[in-house]
SEVEXTOR-889416 format. One line per field, with one value per atom (N, C-alpha, C): x, y, z. Coordinates in steps of 0.2 Angstrom, whole numbers. Layout:
<atoms>
xx = X,...
yy = Y,...
zz = Z,...
</atoms>
This chain:
<atoms>
xx = 480,484,481,481,484,476,470,463,464,469,467,470,476,478,474,473,465,459,458,454,457,461,464,464,467,466,462,456,449,445,447,444,450,455,458,452,454,450,444,441,432,434,439,440,440,445,447,440,436,431,426,426,422,426,431,436,439,441,445,437,431,424,423,424,423,423,432,438,437,434,433,427,421,416,418,424,428,429,433,439,433,428,425,419,418,414,417,422,426,424,425,426,432,433,441,444,451,454,459,464,472,475,474,479,478,475,471,479,480,487,492,492,499,495,492,490,485,484,478,481,488,492,495,499,500,494,487,483,481,477,478,483,488,493,493,493,490,485,477,474,474,478,479,484,488,491,487,484,479,473,473,468,461,460,454,453,443,444,437,442,441,432,429,421,418,419,419,415,406,405,404,403,402,396,393,388,390,385,389,392,389,394,400,402,409,412,410,414,416,415,416,421,421,426,433,430,437,441,436,441,444,441,441,448,450,453,461,459,465,470,465,468,473,467,471,479,477,484,490,486,491,496,489,493,497,498,500,508,508,514,517,514,517,521,515,518,522,527,532,536,539,543,544,541,544,544,543,545,551,553,560,564,563,566,574,574,583,586,582,588,586,584,579,587,583,588,586,589,587,589,593,592,599,601,607,611,605,605,605,603,605,600,593,588,586,585,583,575,572,566,561,555,551,546,545,540,535,533,527,521,519,514,513,519,522,520,522,523,513,511,503,501,503,499,501,506,508,502,506,500,491,492,486,484,486,489,489,492,492,489,487,480,474,475,466,465,471,473,472,475,476,481,486,493,496,492,495,502,505,513,515,516,520,526,528,535,538,545,550,550,548,549,558,561,569,572,570,570,569,563,561,558,560,557,566,567,570,569,572,571,563,564,562,556,556,549,547,548,545,543,545,542,536,538,533,528,529,522,519,525,520,518,527,519,518,518,513,506,505,497,493,499,495,489,493,493,485,487,481,475,479,473,467,469,467,461,464,459,455,459,451,445,447,443,439,440,439,434,437,434,427,426,419,415,418,410,409,416,410,407,408,403,394,396,389,387,387,386,382,386,383,376,375,372,364,365,360,356,359,356,354,359,359,350,350,344,345,351,352,358,359,367,374,376,380,383,390,393,398,400,407,409,419,424,427,429,435,439,441,450,450,447,445,445,442,442,447,448,455,462,464,467,467,461,459,461,461,458,469,473,477,483,480,484,483,473,472,470,474,470,478,479,486,490,495,500,499,497,499,501,495,494,500,502,506,513,516,522,522,516,518,519,516,517,523,524,532,538,537,540,541,534,535,538,536,539,548,550,559,560,556,559,557,554,553,558,563,567,567,562,562,564,570,573,570,575,570,577,579,586,587,591,590,596,599,608,606,608,606,608,607,610,616,618,624,626,633,635,640,636,637,641,645,645,643,640,636,638,636,638,645,638,642,649,650,656,655,648,646,643,643,644,634,633,626,621,618,617,610,609,604,601,596,592,589,591,585,584,580,576,572,568,563,555,559,553,549,549,546,541,539,535,532,534,529,524,528,523,519,520,514,509,510,501,500,505,502,496,498,492,486,489,484,479,480,478,477,474,472,473,481,484,486,491,494,501,502,510,515,522,527,534,538,546,549,547,550,545,549,542,538,541,539,533,532,528,529,523,523,527,527,531,537,541,550,551,555,559,560,560,559,554,548,541,539,540,536,540,545,549,546,542,541,533,528,526,520,523,519,518,525,522,518,517,512,505,503,496,495,500,496,497,500,498,493,491,484,478,481,476,476,479,483,476,478,472,465,462,457,451,458,456,452,452,448,445,443,436,429,432,427,425,430,429,423,426,420,415,411,404,403,404,403,403,408,406,401,398,391,389,386,377,379,387,383,381,386,384,377,372,369,362,365,360,358,358,356,361,364,369,366,360,359,357,357,361,368,371,375,380,378,378,374,369,366,370,376,377,384,385,393,393,384,384,385,380,380,386,392,399,401,403,407,403,397,394,398,398,400,407,411,419,420,417,419,417,413,410,418,420,425,430,432,436,438,429,431,435,433,429,437,443,450,454,450,452,454,449,447,450,449,449,460,464,469,473,471,470,469,463,462,469,470,474,474,475,473,477,470,471,480,482,490,495,492,498,497,490,488,491,491,493,502,505,511,513,508,509,508,509,508,504,498,493,494,489,491,493,491,496,498,503,508,514,513,514,514,519,518,516,521,517,526,522,532,530,534,534,533,536,537,530,525,520,512,514,511,505,500,494,490,489,483,484,489,490,492,493,495,486,479,475,472,472,472,472,478,480,477,476,472,465,462,455,454,459,459,461,465,469,462,461,455,448,444,441,441,446,448,450,450,453,460,464,473,476,478,480,488,489,497,497,502,501,507,506,511,513,508,506,505,511,506,501,495,490,487,493,490,494,497,496,490,487,480,477,476,470,465,461,456,451,448,442,446,452,454,457,456,459,450,446,441,438,439,438,440,446,451,447,443,442,434,431,424,423,427,428,428,434,437,428,425,419,415,413,407,411,416,419,415,412,408,412,414,416,420,419,423,426,430,432,438,440,447,443,446,447,439,433,426,422,429,424,418,419,419,409,410,404,399,402,398,395,399,395,392,391,387,380,380,376,372,375,373,370,370,366,359,363,358,350,353,347,343,348,343,340,342,336,332,333,325,321,323,319,316,320,318,311,314,308,302,301,295,295,296,292,289,288,286,281,281,275,272,272,270,269,274,277,282,281,289,292,300,306,307,311,312,319,324,329,332,333,335,332,324,319,320,323,325,320,318,313,318,320,324,317,321,317,318,317,321,327,329,336,340,339,343,345,341,340,345,344,346,356,359,363,365,365,367,366,361,364,370,370,376,382,381,386,389,384,384,388,383,386,390,394,400,406,404,412,410,406,406,408,404,408,413,418,425,429,429,430,427,422,423,425,420,422,428,436,440,442,441,443,445,437,435,437,440,446,452,454,460,463,456,458,455,453,453,458,464,467,473,477,483,488,489,495,493,490,487,488,483,485,493,496,502,505,503,505,503,499,497,502,503,508,503,499,498,492,487,484,479,470,466,463,460,454,459,465,470,470,474,475,469,462,458,458,458,457,462,469,476,473,469,466,461,456,448,451,457,460,462,466,471,465,460,454,452,451,446,448,455,460,460,460,461,455,449,441,440,441,441,446,448,456,459,464,464,472,474,480,483,481,483,484,487,487,488,487,489,496,502,509,510,505,507,505,504,503,509,510,514,511,510,504,508,517,521,522,516,515,509,510,509,500,497,489,488,490,489,492,496,496,492,489,484,476,476,470,465,473,472,473,478,476,469,466,462,455,455,450,452,458,457,455,455,453,444,444,435,433,434,431,432,436,435,431,432,431,422,420,415,408,411,406,408,414,411,409,408,405,396,395,387,385,391,389,388,393,392,384,383,378,370,372,365,364,370,372,369,371,366,359,358,349,349,347,345,347,351,354,348,344,340,332,332,326,320,315,315,314,314,314,307,304,299,297,291,292,289,294,292,284,282,277,274,269,272,273,270,272,277,284,290,295,297,302,307,309,316,322,328,331,337,337,340,340,339,333,337,338,342,339,332,328,332,330,334,341,346,354,353,347,347,347,340,340,342,349,356,359,361,365,363,359,353,355,353,353,362,365,373,374,374,377,372,367,362,364,366,366,376,378,385,385,379,380,380,375,370,375,379,383,390,394,399,402,394,396,397,393,397,406,408,416,417,417,420,418,414,412,418,420,425,429,433,439,440,440,441,437,430,425,427,430,429,437,442,448,447,442,441,437,433,429,433,440,442,448,448,453,453,457,458,456,449,448,451
yy = 419,425,430,430,436,442,437,438,442,439,441,451,449,456,463,463,464,466,461,462,469,464,471,478,479,486,488,487,490,490,487,488,495,494,501,508,508,512,514,507,510,514,512,514,522,523,530,533,530,537,542,538,545,550,547,552,556,555,561,565,559,566,568,568,574,579,577,582,587,584,588,595,592,595,602,600,606,610,607,610,617,614,618,622,619,621,631,630,637,633,627,624,627,626,628,619,619,615,616,608,607,611,613,615,624,629,635,638,637,637,639,633,633,637,637,640,647,648,653,660,661,666,668,660,661,664,657,660,670,671,677,680,682,683,682,678,676,680,678,683,689,693,699,703,698,697,698,691,692,697,700,704,703,696,692,695,694,696,687,687,680,677,682,682,686,685,688,683,682,675,676,671,673,669,672,668,662,657,653,655,660,661,668,670,671,664,662,655,650,650,647,649,656,660,660,664,662,655,652,643,643,646,645,652,654,662,658,655,654,648,642,637,639,644,646,647,653,655,649,646,639,636,636,634,634,642,646,645,648,645,641,632,626,626,629,628,630,637,641,636,634,631,624,622,616,618,620,625,628,630,633,631,624,621,620,618,618,625,631,638,639,635,636,635,635,633,625,623,615,610,611,605,602,598,595,589,587,581,583,591,596,591,592,590,595,595,601,599,609,610,606,607,600,602,599,601,603,608,614,607,603,598,596,592,586,593,599,602,605,607,607,603,594,589,590,592,587,595,602,605,605,603,599,594,590,584,584,592,590,595,601,605,604,599,592,590,587,579,575,576,567,565,571,567,561,561,559,559,556,558,552,558,554,556,556,556,552,550,547,553,552,557,562,555,553,559,555,560,564,566,572,580,578,583,585,593,594,595,594,598,603,608,615,611,607,607,602,596,591,596,600,604,608,616,621,616,611,609,602,599,593,591,594,591,599,603,610,607,608,607,601,595,588,593,599,602,607,610,617,611,606,603,598,595,593,597,603,608,611,612,613,608,603,599,597,597,596,605,609,615,616,612,613,609,603,595,602,605,608,614,618,621,618,614,610,607,608,603,609,614,620,624,622,623,620,613,608,609,613,613,622,626,635,634,639,648,652,652,658,657,660,659,662,658,659,651,652,642,646,652,651,654,654,659,654,652,646,648,656,657,654,654,652,644,642,634,631,634,631,633,636,639,636,632,631,621,620,615,611,617,616,615,621,622,617,612,610,602,602,595,594,593,591,593,599,599,595,594,592,586,581,575,569,577,575,573,580,580,574,570,564,559,560,553,550,558,558,559,560,557,549,547,536,534,539,534,539,541,540,538,536,529,524,521,515,514,522,521,524,526,535,539,542,547,555,558,566,572,570,575,576,584,588,587,582,580,577,574,571,567,562,555,554,546,544,538,538,533,527,523,517,510,505,500,494,490,484,481,474,470,466,466,461,466,473,477,480,479,484,493,498,501,505,510,511,519,522,527,528,528,531,536,537,544,544,551,553,559,561,567,568,574,575,570,564,558,557,558,556,561,565,571,571,570,570,561,558,554,553,554,558,563,566,573,568,562,561,555,551,546,551,554,559,563,566,569,566,557,556,561,561,563,559,553,548,549,548,552,549,550,549,549,548,553,552,542,536,537,532,533,525,519,516,516,521,527,523,519,514,507,506,499,499,505,506,507,504,503,508,515,521,523,521,523,521,514,511,505,505,499,495,495,489,487,481,484,484,487,493,498,501,508,505,500,499,499,495,498,505,508,515,518,517,523,521,512,514,515,514,519,526,531,536,539,533,536,535,533,530,534,537,540,545,551,556,557,551,552,548,544,540,545,545,552,559,562,568,566,556,554,555,553,554,561,564,572,575,571,576,572,566,566,573,573,577,582,588,592,593,590,589,588,587,587,578,573,568,561,559,554,548,548,542,540,549,551,549,550,550,542,537,531,529,530,525,528,534,536,530,530,528,520,517,511,508,512,512,510,518,515,509,510,503,497,496,491,489,495,494,494,496,495,485,486,477,474,474,468,469,477,479,474,475,473,462,461,454,451,455,452,452,458,458,454,453,447,442,439,432,432,437,434,435,438,438,432,429,423,417,416,412,411,415,418,416,413,411,404,403,395,392,397,396,395,398,401,393,391,386,378,379,371,371,377,379,377,375,374,380,386,394,394,395,397,404,408,415,419,424,429,433,432,437,442,442,445,452,457,463,465,461,463,461,464,465,460,455,449,451,459,460,461,464,466,459,455,450,450,446,447,452,450,451,462,460,469,473,469,473,474,466,468,475,475,479,486,485,490,495,492,490,494,489,493,498,500,509,516,511,519,520,515,519,520,517,519,526,527,533,537,538,543,544,540,544,540,536,535,531,532,527,520,518,510,507,500,497,490,490,484,485,484,486,486,490,489,483,485,479,474,471,463,461,465,462,458,452,448,451,449,454,457,453,456,459,457,463,470,470,477,480,475,477,482,480,483,489,491,496,502,499,503,504,500,503,506,506,508,519,518,527,529,523,524,529,524,530,531,536,538,543,537,540,534,529,526,527,532,537,541,540,546,548,554,559,564,567,574,576,576,579,574,572,569,563,562,553,556,560,561,563,570,576,570,566,562,557,555,552,556,560,566,565,566,567,566,556,550,549,553,552,559,561,569,564,561,558,554,548,543,545,552,553,558,558,561,557,553,547,543,541,539,543,552,556,554,553,553,547,542,533,536,539,539,545,550,556,561,560,568,572,578,580,579,576,574,582,576,578,578,579,579,585,582,583,592,589,597,602,602,606,600,607,601,603,596,595,595,602,603,603,605,604,607,614,615,610,608,605,597,597,590,591,597,596,600,600,602,597,593,585,584,583,579,578,587,590,588,586,585,577,570,563,562,568,564,567,573,574,569,565,561,555,553,548,550,557,560,558,563,567,558,554,546,542,543,535,543,549,553,549,555,553,548,542,537,533,534,532,537,544,549,549,542,539,533,529,522,524,527,529,535,536,543,534,536,532,530,538,540,540,541,537,529,527,522,518,521,518,518,522,522,516,510,506,498,496,488,485,484,480,481,474,472,473,472,466,473,465,470,475,473,472,481,484,487,494,491,493,498,494,493,497,496,505,510,510,517,521,515,517,518,514,515,523,527,533,539,535,544,544,535,535,540,536,541,547,549,554,562,556,561,560,554,554,558,560,562,560,553,547,547,549,548,541,535,528,526,524,520,513,513,502,506,504,504,502,497,498,504,508,516,520,521,526,534,537,543,550,550,555,555,559,560,567,573,576,578,571,568,568,563,562,565,568,575,581,582,589,585,577,576,573,570,571,575,581,585,590,590,595,589,583,579,580,578,580,587,592,600,600,597,596,592,586,582,585,589,592,600,602,609,610,605,608,604,597,597,604,603,608,613,616,624,620,615,612,613,608,607,614,617,624,626,626,629,624,620,615,621,620,623,627,633,640,639,636,635,631,628,624,627,632,635,640,643,648,646,640,636,634,636,635,627,626,619,619,611,610,600,603,600,592,590,583,579,574,572,564,561,554,554,559,557,556,559,561,556,554,549,551,546,544,543,546,546,540,539,540,529,525,519,516,506,501,502,502,503,507,514,519,519,516,513,508,503,497,503,507,509,513,517,521,517,513,507,504,506,500,505,514,519,518,518,519,516,508,502,502,506,502,510,515,519,520,517,515,510,506,498,501,504,508,512,516,520,516,511,510,504,499,494,490,494,494,492,496,499,493,491,488,480,481,472,472,478,478,479,478,478,473,472,466,463,463,458,452,456,452,448,453,448,442,443,438,433,432,429,426,426,424,421,421,418,409,405,398,394,391,388,382
zz = 547,551,547,540,536,534,537,542,548,552,559,558,553,552,549,547,543,547,552,554,563,562,568,566,561,561,559,555,553,563,565,572,577,576,577,573,566,563,566,568,573,579,581,588,588,585,581,581,577,574,580,582,588,594,595,600,592,587,583,579,576,574,580,586,592,590,589,589,584,579,574,572,576,578,582,587,593,588,582,578,576,573,566,570,577,579,584,583,587,595,598,603,605,612,616,614,612,611,616,615,618,614,609,605,602,604,608,608,615,617,613,610,603,596,594,586,586,595,594,592,594,592,584,582,573,572,574,571,568,572,571,570,573,567,559,557,550,548,550,551,549,553,554,545,546,536,532,532,525,527,532,531,532,535,537,545,541,549,553,556,559,560,563,564,556,552,546,540,540,538,530,526,518,516,511,508,505,501,497,490,488,481,483,487,490,494,494,498,492,487,483,478,478,477,480,483,488,487,488,485,479,474,465,465,469,471,471,480,482,479,475,473,468,463,457,459,461,464,467,470,471,465,463,452,449,451,447,449,456,459,459,459,460,452,447,438,437,441,440,444,452,452,451,447,442,433,431,427,428,434,432,438,441,446,443,438,438,441,441,443,448,453,458,463,471,476,478,483,484,480,476,470,469,477,475,471,468,463,455,457,450,443,445,443,435,429,425,428,423,421,421,425,421,415,409,402,401,400,402,401,397,400,403,405,413,419,419,424,426,419,419,423,422,424,433,434,442,445,446,448,449,442,445,448,449,451,459,460,468,473,464,468,470,466,467,472,474,477,476,471,465,469,465,465,461,455,450,449,447,443,438,434,428,424,431,435,438,438,446,447,455,461,460,462,462,459,454,448,444,442,442,445,452,456,461,460,466,471,477,485,487,483,482,479,472,472,472,479,481,488,489,496,494,488,486,482,478,472,474,480,480,490,493,501,502,501,505,500,493,492,495,496,501,508,510,518,514,509,505,504,501,495,500,507,510,514,513,521,517,510,506,507,505,504,511,516,522,525,521,522,518,512,510,511,514,516,524,528,534,533,525,522,521,518,514,522,525,533,537,536,537,536,529,522,525,528,528,533,539,548,546,542,546,543,545,542,538,536,531,528,521,515,520,526,528,529,529,526,533,535,536,534,533,532,528,522,521,523,524,524,531,535,543,542,541,538,537,532,529,534,539,542,547,552,555,555,548,545,547,545,543,549,554,561,567,567,570,570,564,561,557,549,546,549,552,556,560,564,571,572,567,565,561,556,551,554,559,564,567,572,575,570,564,561,557,555,554,558,563,571,572,568,571,563,559,554,553,556,556,559,564,568,567,561,558,550,552,546,540,538,535,534,528,528,530,531,533,535,526,527,518,521,514,511,512,509,502,498,490,492,487,485,489,488,490,486,485,482,487,487,491,487,490,486,491,487,487,490,494,498,492,485,481,475,479,478,470,472,463,467,461,466,464,469,469,472,469,468,475,479,481,486,481,485,489,494,502,500,503,504,512,510,514,515,518,513,517,526,532,530,531,531,526,519,514,515,518,520,525,528,533,531,527,525,520,517,510,510,519,519,525,531,534,530,521,518,514,515,508,502,501,496,491,493,489,486,478,477,477,478,481,481,485,484,479,480,476,469,464,461,462,464,464,472,474,480,487,488,498,496,490,491,488,489,491,500,500,507,510,508,513,513,511,511,514,515,519,520,526,527,532,537,540,538,543,541,547,552,556,555,550,544,537,538,534,535,541,546,548,551,549,544,539,532,532,533,531,536,545,547,545,544,545,536,531,526,528,532,534,540,544,551,546,544,545,541,535,531,536,542,543,547,552,559,554,550,548,546,546,545,551,558,563,566,563,564,563,556,552,557,559,562,570,572,577,575,568,569,564,563,558,566,574,581,578,573,572,571,577,577,572,574,570,560,560,554,550,555,553,553,556,557,552,548,544,536,536,533,532,537,541,539,538,537,529,526,521,516,516,517,518,524,529,524,522,521,515,511,501,501,507,509,510,516,517,510,507,500,494,494,490,492,498,502,501,500,502,496,490,486,481,482,481,486,493,496,492,493,488,484,480,474,474,476,476,480,487,486,483,480,473,467,465,464,454,449,445,443,437,437,435,429,426,432,437,442,447,449,453,448,442,439,441,440,440,449,454,460,466,464,465,469,474,476,477,475,479,472,472,467,469,472,475,469,461,459,460,459,459,468,471,478,482,488,491,497,498,500,509,512,518,521,515,518,515,512,510,506,506,503,506,512,517,516,520,517,513,507,499,498,497,497,501,508,511,511,507,505,498,493,490,489,494,495,498,504,507,503,497,494,490,489,482,485,490,493,497,497,502,497,491,485,485,489,493,486,484,476,477,484,486,486,483,482,487,488,491,487,482,477,469,463,456,454,456,453,449,441,434,437,441,443,446,448,450,446,452,448,444,438,435,441,445,449,453,457,460,457,449,446,446,445,445,453,460,465,465,463,464,459,452,447,451,452,456,459,463,472,467,463,462,457,451,449,454,461,464,470,470,474,477,484,491,496,493,499,506,511,514,508,505,501,504,499,503,508,510,513,511,513,513,507,503,497,495,500,502,503,509,513,509,502,499,495,491,487,488,495,499,500,504,502,496,491,484,486,484,482,488,491,500,496,496,492,486,482,477,479,486,487,490,491,497,492,485,481,476,476,471,474,485,489,489,489,489,484,477,471,470,473,476,479,483,490,488,486,481,488,492,494,492,494,492,499,493,498,503,509,515,515,518,521,529,535,538,541,538,540,533,528,522,516,511,506,503,498,492,484,481,477,471,464,460,456,459,459,461,468,472,469,463,462,456,451,446,449,453,457,458,459,462,456,450,445,441,440,439,439,446,450,449,450,450,441,439,429,426,429,427,428,435,434,427,429,423,416,413,407,408,414,412,413,415,412,405,406,401,393,392,385,385,388,388,387,388,387,381,378,372,368,368,364,365,370,371,364,366,361,355,351,346,344,345,346,344,337,338,343,343,345,355,356,364,364,360,361,361,357,358,364,369,376,379,376,383,379,384,384,383,386,383,380,377,370,374,372,373,376,381,390,395,395,399,398,391,389,390,388,389,395,403,406,409,405,410,407,400,399,405,405,409,416,419,427,424,421,422,423,418,419,425,427,433,440,439,447,442,438,436,440,437,439,447,448,457,461,457,462,467,463,468,467,458,457,457,459,459,451,450,441,440,435,432,429,429,428,421,419,410,404,407,403,403,398,398,396,402,405,400,400,402,394,389,385,384,379,379,379,376,377,383,385,393,400,397,404,403,397,398,398,395,396,404,405,414,418,415,420,421,414,413,417,415,419,427,428,436,441,433,438,438,433,434,437,438,442,453,450,458,457,456,455,451,446,446,451,454,460,465,467,471,470,466,465,464,462,463,471,472,479,483,484,489,485,478,477,479,483,488,490,496,503,503,498,499,501,494,491,498,503,507,513,513,519,521,515,518,518,517,518,524,525,531,534,541,542,543,536,540,548,548,556,554,558,556,557,554,553,553,555,553,545,539,535,531,536,533,533,527,526,530,537,539,536,537,532,539,544,549,549,546,549,544,547,542,535,535,532,524,526,521,518,524,524,520,518,510,504,505,502,497,500,499,496,499,495,489,488,481,476,480,474,474,476,473,469,471,468,459,460,453,450,450,446,446,449,447,445,442,440,431,431,424,420,426,421,421,424,422,419,423,421,413,407,402,400,400,403,406,413,416,414,409,406,398,396,393,395,400,403,408,416,422,420,421,419,413,409,403,405,404,405,412,416,420,418,414,411,406,400,398,400,409,412,407,411,408,415,417,420,423
</atoms>
């Protein structure tokens, strides 16, 4: 039965790839859509107020400048709201101001689409903060990732340094994709029983006669963009395991579909935009095969459980999982939320078996198995560029991709984008384990404690946001450290990617010959998978061997 549930969910996702992908091409290709009548006038008014000319184009330097400036301004505004939320309106539960280090961490988290939380939402934020410092950047950070991905694709197929207009891409992402989808999903979630109200907490008498305070709020609207925008985070501290965030198995399935909907469709849209659908399917297949292997590992591992439970007559690992979801929907959610860099959780990842935790870590470390809004596709294309370069060296030809020669500048920038990811994971992890104050936050000793710290910085670097629950991350060390990791993980790679796009955009197209390495074949898909896995294994295997792998091997058989 569990296998059927997983298979049905994946089939629905695959069936949505083509229609949603075609719609994305229409949105960013400025083609007519059925939403033109609804959002055309508001968009033009926004452009006029912001002083933007809709037909103005940007080179790569101007485009990245617009990305950084807009995100910096939003980061400051979010920080100020968090620091002064106790004095601002829409605070029915009287929640006080957030501390400086935690406010920095939270603002950095949500502007980077990470949504890491070192606070418990129902106790740490006012309604105004939940809207302006959480829900609002969930829209803009997802739209920013989408805009950057589209700009990169334009660079691949362009003939001049013209990546489009960031502000137009941002606004069209919001009005044509995220707002309408989130509105529809929010209505469905309200139907499933998720609250959506400005009223504060309510005190009730339970069936046993005890008094209980039940927190409410604008939960449905947050939950919709949280998953559509692969944001993660949660209104409540227990995230999508809370019955007010994820009340039914049907709501759980919708959450999973929403997480995978746009990342998978964007890969298909890439194939259409570069006028090479086979190329899009080749990248899609590489990501899909890695995802299925990862899903299979966590699925089998959790169903097999651990020897100690088997000896007690308990088969399978239900520790940390909600009974209403069961084993199958919990393991699928785990694989999807770390593959799509969402970070939303419907079970406790620290309670996974060692190999289940390994899968969650590995998907974030690879950071290209569909990934979040634009991120997975871009990282996948970085590995593809590297694969083309390596194959070109092996056969003695100048490497080419989509008719553009891949030369030293592009490879150096790709190397920067790929190497910064492991550096900002492994270096801070080593520093934390060598710092007495940081190790005091670890609730478990040995290999599992190492995994807690490794998971925290991996989650921040991959802009995922999920966590092993055993680490107390609400300290100045972790708030500032993970905050910086989230910013570096987001923006250094974006700068490198846009620079690559600008470099490729001005290159002339080289005609295809019999000696051209074809990158849209099953053979090259296999090569791409091997390059991803080999580089990932060489980079992260030592850390994984000390953490989840060692923990797995240490279990009594």
